[in-house]
C-alpha positions as CSV (number, residue, x, y, z in Angstrom):
1,M,97.3,116.8,103.8
2,T,94.9,116.1,101.1
3,T,94.0,112.6,100.8
4,Q,92.9,110.4,98.2
5,P,93.4,108.7,101.9
6,T,98.6,105.8,103.5
7,E,100.0,103.5,103.0
8,T,98.5,105.0,105.8
9,T,96.8,107.5,105.1
10,G,93.3,110.3,105.9
11,S,94.4,113.5,104.8
12,L,98.2,112.4,105.5
13,G,97.7,109.4,103.3
14,I,97.3,108.7,99.8
15,T,95.1,105.6,98.6
16,A,96.9,103.1,96.3
17,P,95.0,103.0,93.1
18,G,92.6,100.1,92.8
19,D,94.0,97.3,90.7
20,G,90.8,96.4,89.0
21,S,92.6,94.0,86.6
22,G,91.8,90.5,85.9
23,E,94.9,89.5,87.9
24,G,93.9,91.7,90.9
25,R,90.4,90.2,91.0
26,R,91.8,86.5,90.6
27,S,94.3,87.1,93.4
28,A,91.5,88.3,95.6
29,H,89.4,85.4,94.8
30,A,91.9,82.9,95.3
31,W,93.0,84.2,98.7
32,G,89.4,84.6,99.8
33,E,88.4,81.1,99.0
34,R,91.5,80.1,101.3
35,F,90.6,82.5,104.0
36,R,86.9,81.5,104.0
37,A,88.0,77.9,104.3
38,N,90.2,78.6,107.2
39,P,89.7,82.1,108.7
40,G,92.2,81.2,111.2
41,D,95.1,81.0,108.8
42,P,97.2,84.2,109.1
43,E,98.9,83.9,105.8
44,A,95.4,83.8,104.1
45,A,94.0,86.6,105.9
46,V,97.1,88.9,105.3
47,N,97.2,88.2,101.7
48,Y,93.3,88.5,101.0
49,A,93.3,91.9,102.8
50,K,96.3,92.9,100.8
51,A,94.4,91.9,97.6
52,L,91.4,93.7,98.6
53,R,93.3,96.7,99.4
54,R,94.8,96.7,95.8
55,N,91.4,96.5,94.5
56,G,90.3,99.6,96.4
57,Q,88.2,97.5,99.0
58,R,89.7,99.0,102.0
59,P,86.6,98.4,104.4
60,Q,86.6,94.9,103.5
61,A,90.2,94.3,104.0
62,L,89.9,96.0,107.6
63,A,87.1,93.5,108.4
64,V,89.1,90.6,107.5
65,L,92.1,91.5,109.5
66,E,89.9,92.4,112.4
67,Q,88.7,88.9,112.3
68,A,92.3,87.6,112.0
69,S,93.5,89.6,114.7
70,I,90.8,88.2,117.2
71,Q,91.9,84.5,116.2
72,N,95.7,85.5,116.0
73,P,96.2,88.3,118.8
74,K,99.9,87.7,118.9
75,H,100.8,87.2,115.2
76,K,103.0,90.1,114.3
77,G,102.1,90.0,110.5
78,V,98.5,90.1,111.1
79,L,98.9,92.9,113.8
80,G,101.1,94.8,111.4
81,A,98.6,94.5,108.5
82,Y,95.6,95.3,110.9
83,G,97.3,98.6,112.1
84,R,97.9,99.6,108.6
85,A,94.3,98.9,107.6
86,L,93.1,100.9,110.6
87,A,95.2,103.8,109.7
88,D,93.9,103.5,105.9
89,L,90.4,104.3,107.3
90,G,91.4,107.1,109.7
91,H,91.2,105.2,113.1
92,Y,94.7,106.7,113.9
93,R,94.8,106.0,117.8
94,Q,93.7,102.6,117.5
95,A,96.2,102.1,114.7
96,V,99.1,103.3,116.8
97,D,98.1,101.0,119.8
98,V,97.9,98.0,117.5
99,L,101.1,98.6,115.7
100,D,102.9,98.8,118.9
101,R,102.1,95.2,119.3
102,A,103.4,94.3,115.8
103,H,107.1,95.2,116.7
104,A,109.1,92.1,117.6
105,A,110.6,92.2,120.9
106,G,113.7,94.3,120.7
107,Q,113.5,94.6,117.0
108,P,111.3,97.4,115.9
109,D,110.3,97.4,112.1
110,W,111.1,100.6,110.3
111,R,108.1,100.2,108.1
112,I,105.6,100.0,111.0
113,L,107.3,102.9,112.9
114,S,106.7,105.0,109.8
115,V,103.0,104.2,109.6
116,Q,102.9,105.0,113.4
117,G,104.3,108.2,112.7
118,A,102.0,108.9,109.9
119,A,99.0,108.2,112.1
120,L,100.4,110.6,114.9
121,D,100.7,113.3,112.3
122,Q,97.1,112.8,111.4
123,M,96.3,113.4,115.1
124,G,98.5,116.4,115.2
125,R,101.2,115.1,117.4
126,H,103.9,116.2,115.1
127,E,106.9,116.2,117.6
128,E,106.0,112.6,118.6
129,A,105.7,111.4,115.1
130,Q,109.1,112.9,114.1
131,R,110.6,110.9,116.9
132,Y,109.2,107.7,115.4
133,Y,110.6,108.5,111.9
134,G,114.0,109.4,113.5
135,T,114.0,105.8,114.9
136,A,112.8,104.2,111.6
137,L,115.7,106.3,109.8
138,R,118.2,104.9,112.4
139,I,117.1,101.3,111.4
140,A,116.9,102.1,107.6
141,P,119.1,105.1,106.8
142,D,118.0,107.2,104.0
143,E,114.9,105.2,103.3
144,P,112.9,107.6,100.9
145,S,109.5,106.8,102.1
146,V,110.5,107.5,105.7
147,L,112.2,110.6,104.5
148,S,109.4,111.8,102.7
149,N,107.0,111.2,105.7
150,L,109.3,113.1,107.9
151,G,109.4,116.1,105.3
152,L,105.7,116.0,105.4
153,S,105.6,116.3,109.2
154,Y,107.6,119.3,109.1
155,A,105.4,120.9,106.7
156,L,102.5,120.1,108.8
157,S,104.3,121.7,111.8
158,K,104.8,124.8,109.7
159,D,108.6,124.2,109.2
160,L,108.8,124.6,105.3
161,V,112.5,124.9,105.3
162,R,113.2,121.7,107.3
163,A,110.5,120.1,104.9
164,E,112.3,121.1,101.8
165,T,115.7,119.9,103.0
166,T,114.3,116.6,104.1
167,L,112.2,116.1,100.9
168,R,115.5,117.0,98.7
169,R,117.2,114.3,100.7
170,A,114.3,111.9,100.0
171,A,114.1,112.9,96.2
172,G,117.7,112.2,96.0
173,Q,117.4,108.4,96.8
174,P,117.2,105.8,94.0
175,R,113.8,104.4,93.1
176,V,112.0,107.1,95.0
177,D,108.2,107.5,94.5
178,P,107.6,110.3,92.1
179,R,105.0,111.8,94.7
180,V,108.0,112.9,96.8
181,R,109.4,115.2,93.9
182,T,105.7,116.7,93.5
183,N,105.7,117.4,97.5
184,L,109.1,118.9,97.0
185,A,107.8,121.2,94.3
186,L,104.7,122.1,96.4
187,V,107.0,123.0,99.4
188,V,109.3,125.0,97.4
189,G,106.3,126.8,95.8
190,L,104.8,127.6,99.2
191,Q,108.0,129.5,100.0
192,G,107.4,131.8,96.9
193,R,109.9,130.1,94.4
194,L,107.4,129.5,91.7
195,A,109.8,129.2,88.7
196,E,111.9,126.7,90.8
197,A,108.8,124.8,91.6
198,E,107.7,124.5,88.0
199,G,111.1,123.2,87.1
200,L,110.9,120.4,89.9
201,A,107.3,119.5,88.7
202,R,108.7,119.2,85.2
203,S,111.7,116.9,85.9
204,D,111.9,113.2,85.3
205,L,108.5,113.2,83.7
206,P,107.4,111.8,80.2
207,S,106.3,114.8,78.2
208,D,102.7,113.9,78.1
209,E,102.7,114.0,82.0
210,T,104.6,117.3,82.3
211,T,101.6,119.8,81.4
212,A,99.3,118.0,83.7
213,N,101.7,118.1,86.5
214,V,102.6,121.6,86.1
215,A,98.9,122.5,85.9
216,Y,98.3,120.7,89.2
217,L,101.1,122.5,90.7
218,R,99.7,125.9,89.7
219,Q,96.2,125.0,91.0
220,M,97.6,124.1,94.3
221,L,99.8,127.2,94.7
222,A,97.0,129.3,93.7
223,L,95.7,129.0,97.2
224,Q,99.0,129.3,99.1
225,N,98.3,132.7,100.5
226,G,95.1,131.2,102.3
227,W,97.3,128.2,103.5
228,R,100.0,130.5,104.8
229,Q,97.3,132.6,106.6
230,S,95.8,129.6,108.2
231,G,99.3,128.0,108.8
232,D,98.1,124.8,107.3
233,A,100.7,124.3,104.4
234,G,100.5,120.6,104.8
235,K,97.1,120.3,103.2
236,V,98.3,120.3,99.7
237,L,100.7,117.3,100.2
238,V,100.1,113.6,99.6
239,R,102.0,110.7,101.4
240,A,104.0,108.6,99.2
241,E,103.7,104.7,99.7
242,G,106.7,103.0,101.1
243,G,107.8,99.8,102.7
């Protein structure tokens, strides 16, 4: 999957846009001051890293959480944030291991399971990733971000029919990330149904965004024969944020 790196995530992930606003900078500054005054404060570390991430400073966020995890080796919130930060920067194997320790005993967190699945997908372990998504969906049925990740996993494993079915289910949920519909349009287009794909790309968008979205879809689908030959249809997909 292409990345702009996910909530997780290299080519599976998509980077949240940097905030860059005055409010975002103020938040990072305030939490940074608190963290520097007490690097052992887990709340300060997690919130400072979150503010850095929103400002596009992912390596700095990882450094903060790495330090916090050393001082708080059993803190579930720190471990969860640290594992996500590792996945953000492509350290997938380490991310999965850290996130295993972020679940409360007997109470797995569906958000963490979804990030673990995304990391496993990045390592090419699609069947294992799909088991993680399945567990997450048993905890949070019809959660659109998990359904979207599962649909992308099916696309990566070359099962475009199941990918389409799953992404349609995700797209039908309330308050769904618009990237889910974009991914659905791409999966439909990769199966040769171009008119239907363009219709999906146009739906639920303000008129000024429609032309750009359709142009993007056509650009991606122009390479579909190459993707089909390589079996790598997932390269055009982006992971929706969630949880």
